[in-house]
C-alpha positions in Angstrom: 19.3 33.8 -65.6 15.5 34.1 -65.9 12.8 36.4 -64.7 10.4 34.7 -62.3 6.8 35.7 -62.2 4.6 34.3 -59.5 1.0 33.5 -60.5 -1.9 31.9 -58.7 -1.1 28.7 -60.7 2.7 28.6 -59.9 5.9 30.3 -61.1 6.6 31.2 -64.7 10.3 31.5 -65.7 11.0 33.7 -68.7 14.6 33.3 -70.1 16.6 36.5 -70.8 16.9 35.4 -74.5 13.1 35.6 -74.8 13.1 39.1 -73.2 15.9 40.2 -75.4 14.1 39.1 -78.5 10.9 41.0 -77.5 13.0 44.1 -76.5 15.1 44.0 -79.6 12.1 43.8 -81.9 10.5 46.8 -80.0 13.7 48.8 -80.4 14.4 48.2 -84.0 10.9 49.0 -85.1 11.3 52.7 -83.9 11.9 55.5 -86.3 15.5 56.9 -85.9 17.0 53.6 -84.9 19.5 52.0 -87.3 19.9 48.9 -85.1 21.1 47.3 -81.9 24.8 47.4 -80.9 26.7 45.0 -78.7 27.1 46.0 -75.0 30.7 44.8 -75.1 31.9 45.7 -78.5 35.6 45.0 -77.7 35.0 41.6 -76.0 32.5 40.4 -78.6 34.7 41.7 -81.4 31.5 43.1 -82.9 31.4 46.6 -84.3 28.4 46.1 -86.5 24.6 46.2 -86.2 23.2 43.1 -84.5 20.7 40.9 -86.3 17.7 39.2 -84.8 19.7 36.2 -83.7 22.1 38.5 -81.6 19.7 40.8 -79.8 20.8 39.3 -76.5 24.2 40.9 -77.0 22.6 44.4 -77.0 20.2 43.9 -74.2 20.9 43.7 -70.5 18.2 42.4 -68.2 18.5 42.7 -64.4 16.2 41.7 -61.6 16.8 42.8 -58.0 15.6 41.2 -54.7 12.3 43.1 -54.9 11.6 41.5 -58.3 11.9 44.8 -60.1 13.1 44.4 -63.7 15.6 46.8 -65.2 16.3 46.8 -69.0 19.3 48.4 -70.8 19.4 48.6 -74.5 22.4 49.6 -76.7 21.5 51.2 -79.9 22.8 53.0 -83.0 20.8 56.0 -84.1 20.4 57.9 -87.4 22.4 61.1 -87.7 20.3 64.2 -87.6 17.5 62.7 -85.4 16.8 64.1 -82.0 18.3 61.5 -79.7 16.2 62.3 -76.7 13.0 61.8 -78.6 14.1 58.6 -80.2 15.2 57.3 -76.7 11.9 58.3 -75.2 10.1 56.4 -77.9 12.2 53.3 -77.4 11.6 53.4 -73.7 7.8 53.6 -74.0 7.6 50.9 -76.8 9.9 48.5 -74.8 7.8 48.9 -71.7 4.5 48.5 -73.6 5.7 45.3 -75.5 7.0 43.7 -72.3 3.7 44.3 -70.5 1.5 43.2 -73.3 3.5 40.2 -74.6 5.1 38.8 -71.5 3.3 40.4 -68.5 6.5 42.0 -67.2 6.5 45.5 -65.8 9.9 47.1 -66.3 10.9 49.5 -63.5 13.4 51.2 -65.8 14.4 51.1 -69.5 17.8 52.7 -70.0 18.9 53.5 -73.5 22.6 53.7 -74.3 23.5 55.2 -77.6 26.6 53.4 -78.8 26.9 55.3 -82.1 25.4 57.5 -84.8 25.3 56.5 -88.4 24.8 58.7 -91.5 22.2 57.3 -93.8 22.2 58.3 -97.4 18.6 58.7 -98.6 
């Protein structure tokens, strides 16, 4: 599936893998985020932090009939960090990166915290 953007020159199709890479990079560069998690940990048999090649397993991109884009990201956060603040930061950074890099306005960015990890400093 791809997101379709209509321009005066024609239609631009942006594949979900491209969107997932941009979203994954935005998410993992936030303070308080350990990494991305798989949206289907049991089916994917993955209970680890996803690498750059697997960001698409942790990001869900949906487009409705009105061409509104909805993003869902699955993350693992650091223990002791305020989850609501980290989530808000993730939401704003994902929206900003999508608009500046791809020209996509996300109607909603939902953050699903899949786990909390204790980090020894």
